[in-house]
N, C-alpha and C positions, 0 to 999 in steps of 0.2 A: 326272291332271287330269280332273275330271268334265266332260262335255259333253252337248249335247242328244242325245236318242235319235234313231235314224235316221228313225223315223216323224215325230217332231216337227220334226226338221231339214228333212225333205222338205216337210212342210206349210208351214213357215215360208218356205222358198225359193220355193214356188209362189205364196204370197201376195205375196212381195216382187217376183217377176217380174211378176205382174199389176199390182202397185202402180206399179212403175217404168214399165210400158207406158202406164198411164193417167194418170200424174201430170203436173202442170204442169212446164214446164222449170225453174222456180225451185227445185223440190224434187228434181230428178233427182240432183244431187250428193249430197244427204243420203241418199237411198234407196240409191245406189250404195255409200256408206260403210257403211250398215247391212248390205247384202248381203255386202260384203267382210269385215266383222267376224264375221259368222256362218259364212261358208265357210272362213275361215282357221283352221287348227288350231294354228299355231305361236304361242305366247304373246307373243313379242316383236313379231312382225309384227302380231298383232292389236292390240297397244298403239298402233301407228302408225295403224291404222284408227280406233281409238277416239278418239285425239287429234283426228283430222280430223273425226270425227263430232261431237265436243264443240264444235269451232269452228263447225260448221254447224247446231247445235241452234237451234231457234226461240227467240227471246227472249220472245215473248208467251206468256201462260198460256192454257190451255184449260179451260173450265168443264164439259166433258162427261165428265170422268173420274169414274167411280164410286168411286174409291179415294183417290187421292193428294190431291185437293183438299178432302177431308173428314178430320176427325180419325179415327184408327183407334179403334174402340170398345174401351174398356177400357184404352187406353194413354195415357200422359201426352202432352199437347200442348205443344210447345216453341216454337212460332212460329205466329202467326196469318196469315202470308202464304200465298198460294196457290202451288202448285208446278206447274211445267211438266210436261206429259205426257212422261215419259222411259221408254225401254225399258231392259232390263237392261244393255245395252252402254253406254248413256249414263250410267246410274247408276254403273257401275264406273269409267268414265272420270272422272267428277266425284270419286268417292271417292279415286282415285289422285292427284288434285290437291289433296286435303285437305278436300273438301266431302263428308262422310260422311252428311249428314242424309238425302239421298235413299235411300242404301243402307239405312240404318236403317229408314226408313218402309216401303220395299218389303218388307224382311224381317219387320217387325212385322205388316204386313197379311197376309202368307202365314201367319205364325205364329198370328194370331188366328183364322184360318180353318182351323187345324190342317192346313195343307198343308206338312208338315215336309220333304217331298222338295224342294219349290221353295225353301225356306229354305236347305237344305244345298247345293243346286245353285248358287244365286246366290252364297252366301258362298264356296264353293270356287272359283268362277270369279274372284271378287275376290282371294282369297288367291293363286291361281296367277299372276294378272297383277301383283299386288304383288311377289311373289317374282321374277318375270321382270324387272320394272322395277328392282328393287333390284340384281339381278345385272348388268343392263346398266350401271347407274351405277357399280358396283364395277369392272367391266372397263374402262370408259372413263375412270374417275377424274374424271368431269365431274359437277358438281352439277346434277342435273336440276331442272326447274321443280317437280316434285312432291315432291322430296326435302325441301326446306326446310319445306314444308307439313306433311309427315307426321311430322316430328320433334316437333311439338307434339301431344300426345295430346288430341284433342277428345273430348268425352263421347259424341257420336254414334257415333264409331268403337267406343267401349266398348259402347254399346248394341247395335250391330250384332253384335259378338262375343257378347254375352249372348243375343241371339236365336238365333244359331247354336248356342250351347251347349245351349239348351233343346231345339232341334230334334233335335240329336244325342242328347240324353238320352232323348227320347221314342223314338228309334230304337235306343237302346242301342249307339251306335257311337263310343265315346270315342277309339279309336285314330285314326279318320278325323278327328275333331275336333282332336286334338292335331297331326296333320299339317297341317291347315289353319291352326291357330293359329301354328305355327312359320313357315309360309310368309307369314302375314300380319304378321310382325314382332313377335309376342308382346306386344300391347298389354295393360296391366294393366286390371283392372276395379275402380274405386274403390268404397268402401263406399256412397257416396251413390247411385251408379248401381245398385248391387245392391238397395238399399232401394226405389228408384224403380220398378224393373222386377220387383218381387216380386209380380206378379199370379198368380192361380191359373188354370192351364189345365185342371186336372182335379181331381176330388175324391179321386183316388187318392193316398194317403200315400206309397206306394212310388215314384210318379213324382216327387213333390216331393223326396223324399230323394235320388233319382238326380240330379235337376237340381242340388241343392246339392252333391252329391258331385263332379259334373263341374266346377262353378265352383271348388270348393276345389282340385281337382287342377290346374286351370289356374293358380291362384294359386301353388301349389307349384312348378309348372314355371317360372313367371315369376321367383320368388325364386331358385331354383337357377341359372337362366340369367343372373342378375344378381348375382354374388357380392358386389359392393360394396353393393347395397341390402340383401342378406341380412345382411352383416356389420354394417351400421349398425343394422338392426332388432334384432339379437341384442345388440349393445352397449347400446342404449337400454333394452331389457328387463332385461338382467343388472344394470344399475346400480340398478334398482328391485326386485331380488330376485324378479322375476316368473318363478320357476323352473317353475311349472306351465304357463305359456304357452309357454315355450321347450321344455319336455318334450313338450307336445302337438305342436308344430311339428316337432320332431325325429322323433317317432314316425310322423307323417304322411309325412315324407320316407323313413323306413325302409320304410314300407308301399309307397311308390312304387318302391323299389329291389328288395325281396325279397318283396313280397306276391304274391297269386295272379295279379294282372294288372299286372306291373311296366311302367313306362314311362320309367324312367331308370336309368342304370348308376351304379355306386358310384365309378368313377374314370375320368378322362379317358383314361388309358393302356389301359383295358380295351377289347378289341375287341368292339364291340356294335353292333347295328343300331338300338338305341334312340336317339331324337333328343335326349335330355337326359342330361347327366352331372354328377355332383357334382364339385366342385373341391377342391383342397387348402385353398384359402382358406375354403371353406364348412365343411369339417371342423374346421379350426383355429378358426374363429369360434365354433362350437358348443362346442368344448373350452374355450376361454377363457371363454365365457359361463357354462358350468356351474361352473367354478372360482370365478368372481366371485360367483355366487349361493350359494357355499358348499355345493354339491351334489356332493361327491366320488363319491357313488354313481352319478350320471348321467355324470360324467366317466369313471369306470371302465367303465361300460356302453358308452360311445362308443368307448373304447379297445379294448374287447373286440369290438365290432361291426366296427371297422376291420380288426382281425386276421381276423375271420371272413369278411369280404367281400374280403379280400386286397388292401386298399388299402395302398400303400407308405407307411410312416411315415418320411418324410424329415426333414431338418433343419428344414424350415419348420414342420412340425407340432410338433416338439420345442421350437422357439423360441417358438411361440405358447403352449405349455403353461407354459414357464418364465416367459415374460413376464406371463402371467396371475397366476402366483404373486407376481411382482414388484409388480404393482399392489396386491395385498393385503399386501405386505411380509411374505411368508412364505418365508423363505430355506431353511428345513429341507426342506419338500417339493420345492422347486426343486432342491436339491442331490441329493435322492433321484432325481428325474427325470433329472438329468444323468448320474448313475451308471448308471441303467437304459439310457439312450440309448447310452452308451459300451459297455455290456455286450452290446448287440444289434448292435454293429458299425457304428453310424452315426458317421461322423467329424464332430466338432464343426467348424463353420465360423464365419464372421464373424457370421452371424445369431444363432447360439446363444450365442456369446461375448458379443455385445452385450446379449442378454436376460439372461444370467447376471450380467454385471458390474453392470448396472443394478439387478437384483434384490438383489444383496448390498449394494450401497451404500444402497439405499432402506430396507433392513431393519437399518440401523445396523451393518453388518459391513464397514467400510472396509478392514480388513486382508485379509479374504478376497476382497473385490472387487479389491484391488490384486494379490493373488496370481493371481487368474484372468486379469487383464490381462497379467501377466508371462508366463503360460502361453500366452496368445494371441500374444505377440511371437515365439514359436517358429515360428508358421505364417503370420504376417501378410503375408509377401512373396508368398504364393500367393493371397491374397485380392484381391477386386476393390477397386481404389483407393477408390471411394466408400464401400463397406462397411467398409473398413479405417479410414477417417476417422471413420465413424459410431461405431466402437468407442472411438476416442480421445475423441470428443466426449462419449460416455457417461461416461468417466472424469472429464472436466472437470465435468460436471453432478453426478456422484457426490461429488466432493471438495467442491464448493460446498454440496451438500445436507448433507454431514457437517460443515459449518462449518469447513472446512479451506481457506479462501480463499487463504492464502499458498502452500499446496501446489499449488492449482489454477493460480496464476499461474506457479509454477516449471514446472509440467507444460506450460503453453502455451509458455513459453520453450524447453523441450526440443523441442516440436513444430516451432518455428521453425528450430532448428539441425539436427535429425536427420530431420524429416519424420514424418508428413505435415504439410504446412503448415496452420496454422489457417485456417478458412473463415468465412463469415458466420455459420454456425450456432454456431461456437465463440464468436465475439464476442457474438452475441445471448444466449447462455447467461450470459456475464459481465454484459452490460447488464441482463438481467432480475434477476440477483442483487443488483446495486448499486441498482437501482430499488426492489426490495423493502425494502432497508435504508435507502433515502433517502440514499445515500452519493454526493453529487454530485461529489466529488473523484474517486471511483472511476469514475464515469461519464465524466468528462472524460478521464481517463487511458486508458480503453478506446477512446474515440472517437479520441484522438490516435494510439493504437497501430494502429487500423484504417487510418487515413490513411497512417501511416508504412509499413505493410505492403502498402498498395495493395489492401486489401479494401474493396469498396464495400458500403455498407449496403443493406438491403432494407426492405420495408414494416414488418416487425416491428422492425427497428432504430430507425427514425425515430419509429414510434409509441411505442416504449418511452421514447425521449428526450423526446418531447412530453408523455407521461403524467407523467414525473418532474417536468418544469418546471411543468405545470399543478397538480400537487399542492401546490406552494409558491406558487401564484398569481402566477407571473411574467407580467406584462402583455405582455412582448415574447416570449412562448414561441414563437409561430408564426414570428416573424421569425428567432429563433435557430435553429429547426429548418430553415427554408428556407435560411438561410446555411450550415448544416452540409451540407444536401443539395447546394447549389451547389458547395461545396468538393469534394464527392465526385462531382460530375457527375451527380447524380440529379434527375429531374424530379418534381414533386409528384404524388401519386396519391390514390386514393379513401380510403385509410386516414387520410392526413393531413387531407384535407378533412373527413372525417366526424368526426374528433377535434376539429377546430376548430369545427365546427357545434355539437357537444355542449358545448364550452366556452362558446360564445356564449349558448346557451340557459340554461346554469346561472347566468348573470348576472341572470336573473329581472327583465327589464324589456323593454318593447316595442321600445326602440331596438336592443338586442342581438337580439331576435327578428327584427326586420327584417333585421339583418345576416346572421343565420343563413339566412333565406329567400333572401337575395341569393346567398349561397354555394351554397345548394342549386340555385338556378336556373342558376348557372354550371356546376355539375356536370351538370345535366340537359341543358344545351346542348352539352356535350362530345360531339363526333362521333368522337373518336379512340379512345374506350373506355379511356383511361388513368385517368380519374378520374370515370367515370360513377357515380352513386349506387347502392348495393347495399342489401341487407336491413338491414345494420348501421346505415347512414345513416338510414333511415326509422324503424327501431326506436328509435334515440336521439331522433329528433324527436318521435315519438308519446309516448314515456316522459316527456319533459320537458313536453309539453303537458298530459298528465294530472296531472302534479304542479305545474302552473303556477297555483297559487292566486292569484298576483298578477294573473292575467288574469280578466276577467269570464267567466261561464258561456257567454254567447253567443259570445264570441271563441274560447273553448276549443273549442266545438262547430264553429265555422266553420273554424278552422285544422286541427282533427282531420279533418274531412271533406275539406279541401283536400289534406292529406297522403295520405289513403287514395286519393283520386282520382288523385293523381300516381303512386302506386304501381301502380294498375291501368293507367294509361297507359304506364308503363314495363315492365309485365309482371313486376313483382317481387313475390314472396310471402314471408311470414315463415316461419321455421323454428320448430320446437317450443320451443327455448330462447328465441327472440325473443318468442314468445307468452307465455312465463313472465314475462319482463321487463315486457312491456306489461300483462299481467293484474295484476301486483303494483301497477304504477303506476295502473291504472284504478281499483282499489279504494281508492286513496289520495285520489281526487277528493273534494272537500268537498261536492259535490252528490250525495246518495245515489242519487237516481233516475238521473242521468246515469252515475254510477259503475257501478251494477248493469247498466244497459242496455248500456254499452260492453263490460263484462266478458263478459256473456252472448253478445254478438255475436261476440267473439273466440273464445269457447268453441264456438259454433256453427260458426264457420269451421274450427276444428280438426276437428270431427266431419265436416263436409261434405267436407273434403279428404282424409278417410281417414287422417289422421295418428294413429298409435297413441299414446294418452295414457300417461303414466307417473305414478307415485305423487305426484311433485312437482306435476303438473298438478292433480290432485284436491285436494291439500292447499291449494294457492293458492286454488282455487275455494271450498272449504269455509270456509277462514279468512275470506275476503272476504265471503261471503254471511252467515256468522254475525255478522260485524262490523256488517253493515247490516241484520240482523234478517230476512233473506229465507229463512225456514225451509222453505217449500214448494219453492223452487228448490234449496235445499241438499239436501232429501230426494231430489230427482231426480238430483243429482250422486252421492249415496251409491248409488243404484240403478245408475247407470252404472259406478261403481267396482266393485261386486260382479260385474257382467257382464264386466268387463275381465280377470278372472283374476289380477290383480296381488296379490302378498302385501303387506298394509298395513304401514307402519312404525308405531312406537308413537305418533308424533305424529298421523298420519292416523287411526289407530284411536281416539284420544282425541276428535278432532273428530267422527268418525262417531257415537261414543257420545253426545256432546252433542246432535247433531242428532236422534238416535233418541229420547232422553229428552224433548226439547222438543216434537217432533211428536206423541209419544204423549199428551202432556198437553193438546194443542190440541183 
């Protein structure tokens, strides 16, 4: 932990002793807290002094400050309010409570004056205290006041990190930056913050390149330390065949592992002093992504890299590889992978059997799928009960997928007699099958079987039933579902309410609109969390409003703004699939000006939040803008697409060609 030098500490102490001796009694307590926070070297004890200091901080602002009461030259201004004069300890105390704006402005001031040592010193102190506070919370298992605040990533915290990264880049000290980054909880830096703070500190191209390199390395560290985020990003990109983007990301991770200045290890089991480690989930995600992108060369390279780096290729990696082949319905390479796994001495387990069974059934190989299941029965008693049941459920799904419904029902009966007993996933698979076929007799039989077996339905179960009833316009659909839920002892939830709201809005009159708003208000008033509205609820509402040609333009605008304000009040944000749905609906609005304005606003929100667009996003935007004759805006979307590195589909390429031809002739 960095601290004040002996000279500066002594100078500060002398000044404080003098201040304490000459101050009025009303300030003695505050001065004592400042003195204690400076003299204390233990992080956790200093936190206590900082908390006391924060409580004693003056509420009034002072106008004599040459720095904090004025905008920092060259930096964006985010608030017009004046700031109280705070010393570094007070700044850190506020940052630990979730108010990072003062920390950012202090760092930005020092940075603009090229005082990089002060930037590093202050951010390191903040990181040390953050780490100490989080360690204290973990040991006591008590939610601290600061903990709930810091769970929400505010932009000022990202800006503070960005300032620290620039200072460390100018001092060429990435290792120290990474240590502080880990201690500070590894906050991400969104694209909007990066663009906002991309001011030039020097004309040296080398320094600018170093700063960008440090920021990119922190992004890599964040991704690898959050395998779930990394897996989701890879899956989204692989669906759009963005193999070049995935390849670049993978190569950057390899550079971080085996480059000249490594800062992460290849495997969690490796003994290493490096603070970041790749996980099996991360390796498996890349492997699946390359297979989905139909890049066997990259998959082979990854497999070779794993071997070179001595990463253990366990059943989890093999299951991911086989499962990726299954999504593409490629049973032959999956069979070869299975044979290679066995030849290398890896014992197949429930994970790999489930992936293999599913792959064979999906590729229209039900006989081979059944044979592999029979093989699994030889070892199933040693498998985890939950994983064992998942293999059985994969067989049920496979038989239904192969149009062998009677065999699937016989298999479920066998499960009842011999085990494992069918669970809600088993019955949901049957419900989804009969819903797709609009077989209401089959639905009723499955519901009756669930009740007879004592299996309680879940959100998916009742949503499927409601969806089936709404498809045939049953007026009492909700009453029937609620009755079914009551019989099974299930209370209504957000999925049921959201489906009902969507049904009311599809009636296309203001009476049903008011009924939908009433349901939404009931959900928003819910304090139990059982049926509070989510992103799906609001997506449905916005979609129906954009398509509500039966409403006047003024009312559409009014209700759209009302829903967006409700979302902000609840802190709910749309996902990329939600944006796709709403964008399509927005372009269907009969008022061209309102249509384009709404769509461009949603697109701007996607960019500002740093959500990586996919080919579908650009296709929707191009198709809508072409439809409304907005060629200049469409040309901007084409430019964004080229910068994304995504491989265009034939449909997207056709639209980009149309835009290019039209804008050339203008």
